[in-house]
C-alpha positions as CSV (number, residue, x, y, z in Angstrom):
1,M,-0.3,0.1,-0.2
2,W,2.9,2.5,0.6
3,A,5.4,1.2,-1.9
4,D,5.6,4.5,-3.4
5,A,6.8,7.0,-0.1
6,A,6.7,9.9,-2.5
7,R,2.6,9.6,-2.9
8,F,2.5,10.0,1.2
9,R,0.3,13.0,1.6
10,T,1.2,16.2,3.0
11,T,1.4,15.8,6.7
12,S,0.6,17.8,9.7
13,W,4.2,18.2,10.6
14,S,5.0,19.0,7.4
15,L,2.5,21.8,7.0
16,V,3.9,23.0,10.3
17,V,7.5,22.9,9.1
18,R,6.9,24.7,5.8
19,A,4.1,27.3,7.5
20,V,7.4,28.6,9.9
21,D,9.2,29.4,7.1
22,A,7.1,29.9,4.3
23,S,4.8,33.3,3.8
24,D,2.9,32.1,0.4
25,E,-0.9,31.7,0.5
26,I,-1.1,28.0,-0.3
27,S,1.0,27.4,2.8
28,Q,-1.1,29.5,5.1
29,Q,-4.3,28.0,3.2
30,A,-3.2,24.3,4.0
31,L,-1.9,25.5,8.2
32,E,-5.7,26.9,8.5
33,R,-6.7,23.8,7.2
34,L,-5.0,22.0,9.6
35,C,-6.2,24.6,12.5
36,R,-9.8,23.8,11.4
37,G,-9.2,20.1,11.8
38,Y,-8.2,20.0,15.5
39,W,-10.3,22.9,16.1
40,P,-13.3,20.7,17.8
41,A,-11.0,18.9,20.0
42,V,-9.1,21.8,21.4
43,H,-12.0,23.3,21.9
44,A,-13.1,20.3,24.0
45,F,-10.0,20.2,26.1
46,I,-10.7,23.7,27.2
47,S,-14.3,23.2,27.9
48,R,-13.4,20.3,30.4
49,R,-11.2,22.5,32.2
50,G,-14.2,24.7,33.9
51,Y,-14.7,27.3,31.0
52,S,-18.0,28.7,30.5
53,P,-19.1,27.8,26.8
54,E,-18.4,31.2,25.8
55,D,-15.0,31.4,27.4
56,A,-14.2,28.4,26.0
57,K,-14.7,29.3,22.3
58,D,-13.0,33.0,23.1
59,L,-9.6,30.7,24.4
60,T,-9.6,28.5,21.2
61,Q,-10.1,31.2,18.7
62,T,-7.2,32.9,20.6
63,F,-5.2,29.8,21.0
64,F,-5.1,29.1,17.4
65,A,-5.0,32.4,16.5
66,R,-1.8,32.7,18.1
67,L,-0.3,29.7,16.4
68,L,-1.5,30.7,13.3
69,E,1.3,34.0,14.0
70,K,4.0,31.0,14.0
71,E,4.5,32.4,17.8
72,W,5.1,28.7,18.9
73,L,5.4,26.4,15.6
74,R,9.4,27.5,15.6
75,A,9.7,25.0,18.7
76,A,7.7,22.6,17.5
77,D,9.9,19.2,16.9
78,A,8.8,15.9,15.1
79,T,11.0,14.3,16.2
80,K,9.3,14.4,19.7
81,G,6.1,12.9,19.0
82,R,2.7,13.1,16.9
83,F,1.4,17.0,15.8
84,R,-1.4,16.4,18.3
85,T,0.6,15.8,21.1
86,F,2.3,18.8,20.6
87,L,-0.6,20.6,20.3
88,L,-2.0,19.6,23.5
89,T,1.1,20.7,25.2
90,A,1.0,23.9,23.5
91,V,-3.0,24.7,24.4
92,T,-2.1,23.6,28.3
93,R,0.9,26.0,28.4
94,F,-1.4,28.5,27.0
95,L,-4.0,28.3,29.4
96,G,-1.4,28.3,32.2
97,H,-0.3,31.9,31.0
98,E,-4.0,33.0,30.1
99,R,-5.0,32.7,34.0
100,E,-1.7,33.9,35.3
101,R,-2.3,37.4,33.5
102,S,-6.3,36.6,33.6
103,E,-6.8,40.1,35.1
104,A,-4.7,42.3,32.9
105,L,-5.9,40.5,29.3
106,K,-9.5,41.1,28.4
107,R,-11.8,38.8,26.3
108,G,-10.0,39.2,22.5
109,G,-7.6,41.8,23.8
110,G,-5.1,42.3,21.3
111,V,-5.9,39.2,19.4
112,A,-7.5,39.5,15.6
113,P,-10.1,37.6,14.8
114,L,-10.0,34.3,13.6
115,S,-11.5,33.7,10.4
116,L,-11.5,29.5,9.9
117,D,-15.2,29.4,9.2
118,I,-16.2,26.7,12.0
119,P,-19.0,25.6,11.8
120,E,-21.9,26.8,14.6
121,S,-22.0,22.9,15.7
122,S,-18.6,22.8,16.6
123,A,-18.1,26.4,17.5
124,G,-19.2,25.8,20.9
125,G,-22.2,27.6,21.1
126,V,-23.3,25.5,24.3
127,R,-21.3,24.1,26.7
128,E,-19.9,20.6,25.9
129,P,-22.1,17.7,27.3
130,A,-21.3,16.0,30.9
131,D,-19.1,13.4,30.5
132,P,-16.6,12.4,33.5
133,A,-13.8,12.2,30.9
134,T,-10.5,14.3,31.3
135,P,-9.9,16.9,29.6
136,E,-6.7,15.0,27.8
137,L,-9.4,12.3,26.6
138,A,-11.7,14.7,25.4
139,F,-9.2,16.4,23.1
140,E,-8.8,12.8,21.9
141,R,-12.7,11.9,21.4
142,R,-13.0,14.8,19.2
143,W,-10.0,14.6,17.7
144,A,-11.1,10.9,16.6
145,E,-14.8,11.9,15.8
146,T,-13.9,15.0,14.0
147,L,-11.4,13.1,11.5
148,L,-14.0,10.0,10.8
149,N,-16.9,13.1,10.1
150,R,-14.2,14.8,7.4
151,V,-14.0,11.0,5.9
152,L,-17.9,10.3,6.3
153,D,-18.3,13.3,4.4
154,R,-16.1,12.6,1.6
155,L,-17.9,9.6,1.0
156,R,-21.4,10.7,0.9
157,N,-20.0,13.7,-1.5
158,E,-18.2,10.6,-3.5
159,F,-21.0,7.9,-2.9
160,D,-24.0,10.5,-4.0
161,A,-21.8,12.5,-7.2
162,G,-23.3,12.2,-10.4
163,G,-27.4,12.1,-10.2
164,R,-27.0,9.3,-7.5
165,A,-28.2,11.7,-3.9
166,G,-29.3,9.6,-1.3
167,R,-26.9,6.2,-2.0
168,F,-24.7,7.3,1.2
169,Q,-27.4,7.2,3.1
170,E,-28.9,4.2,2.0
171,L,-25.7,2.2,2.2
172,K,-24.1,3.8,5.1
173,S,-25.7,1.5,8.1
174,F,-23.5,-1.4,6.0
175,L,-20.2,0.1,6.8
176,T,-19.6,-1.3,10.1
177,E,-22.3,-3.7,10.3
178,D,-24.1,-6.8,8.1
179,R,-27.9,-6.7,7.8
180,G,-28.6,-9.6,5.9
181,E,-29.9,-10.5,2.8
182,T,-33.6,-9.0,3.7
183,S,-32.1,-5.4,4.4
184,Y,-30.0,-6.0,1.0
185,A,-33.6,-6.5,-0.9
186,E,-35.4,-3.6,0.9
187,V,-32.4,-1.2,0.0
188,A,-32.1,-2.5,-3.6
189,V,-35.9,-1.7,-3.9
190,R,-35.4,2.0,-2.3
191,L,-32.2,2.5,-4.8
192,G,-33.8,0.9,-7.7
193,L,-30.9,-1.8,-8.3
194,S,-30.3,-4.9,-7.8
195,E,-29.3,-6.9,-5.0
196,S,-26.1,-7.7,-6.0
197,A,-25.6,-4.4,-7.5
198,V,-26.3,-3.2,-3.8
199,K,-24.0,-5.9,-2.6
200,S,-21.2,-4.2,-4.7
201,G,-22.2,-1.1,-3.6
202,I,-21.3,-2.0,0.1
203,H,-18.2,-3.7,-0.6
204,R,-17.0,-0.4,-2.4
205,L,-18.2,1.8,0.7
206,R,-16.2,-0.4,3.2
207,Q,-13.6,-0.3,0.9
208,R,-13.3,3.5,0.3
209,Y,-14.0,3.9,3.7
210,G,-10.7,2.3,5.0
211,E,-8.9,3.9,2.6
212,L,-9.8,7.0,3.1
213,V,-9.2,6.8,7.0
214,R,-5.9,6.3,6.1
215,E,-5.6,9.3,3.9
216,E,-6.8,11.4,6.8
217,I,-4.6,9.6,9.6
218,A,-1.9,10.3,7.3
219,E,-2.0,14.2,7.9
220,T,-1.4,13.7,11.2
221,V,1.5,11.4,11.6
222,E,5.1,11.9,9.5
223,S,5.6,8.5,8.2
224,P,3.9,6.2,6.6
225,D,5.0,3.4,9.4
226,E,3.1,5.0,11.9
227,V,-0.7,4.7,10.3
228,E,-1.5,1.4,11.3
229,S,-0.7,2.3,15.1
230,E,-2.3,5.4,15.0
231,I,-5.3,3.8,13.9
232,R,-5.5,1.4,16.5
233,H,-5.1,4.5,18.7
234,L,-8.1,5.9,17.1
235,V,-10.3,2.6,17.7
236,H,-9.4,2.7,21.2
237,I,-9.9,6.2,22.0
238,L,-13.7,5.7,20.5
239,G,-14.5,2.9,22.3
240,S,-13.0,3.8,26.0
């Protein structure tokens, strides 16, 4: 699968390394996309630290604004672990500093608004649901959930393309479970397909799902060798 290492997609660390010294628009856009991907995880971590919904949202915006200003990126070291580990350490230190100077710092003061087009569902308009999870586990879960949501969005776009709207929704339930011949028949009727076509579509869906998970994971690690272990970590986090 990874025979051609040159095809390995740009990783989080590669984006960081490039963004530190590059000022081109493509580099900045790539880094902003990276921040959007980690926004929900950082917001979940901050919320679990006891901040109000509004404060958690503001602090998350401030954190990424400073990250995008490259204030901390120059200290990033890919040899010391995964990018999300660096990010978790950075946000922990950021909150410590914020607490120390909270009396002097007004909300949003001195930091330009950050426009990442964060969906309202991710932007923290309401408090994170009650959960005994530690802030660190909340961070990991949101990272995993956000990654899988990106995968599902990509799958939906691919399978509903070309006038096939609704196909993904019909086949989605078969991603992780087999509902048997009856369900195949029911889905076939609704889609106007044969049962064999439905089974073939489910096979392609599952195969493509696995490929997309690996592609998304590849953007969070430094080398192809780390992909499988990261997938196992993702599964563990979602099952904890």
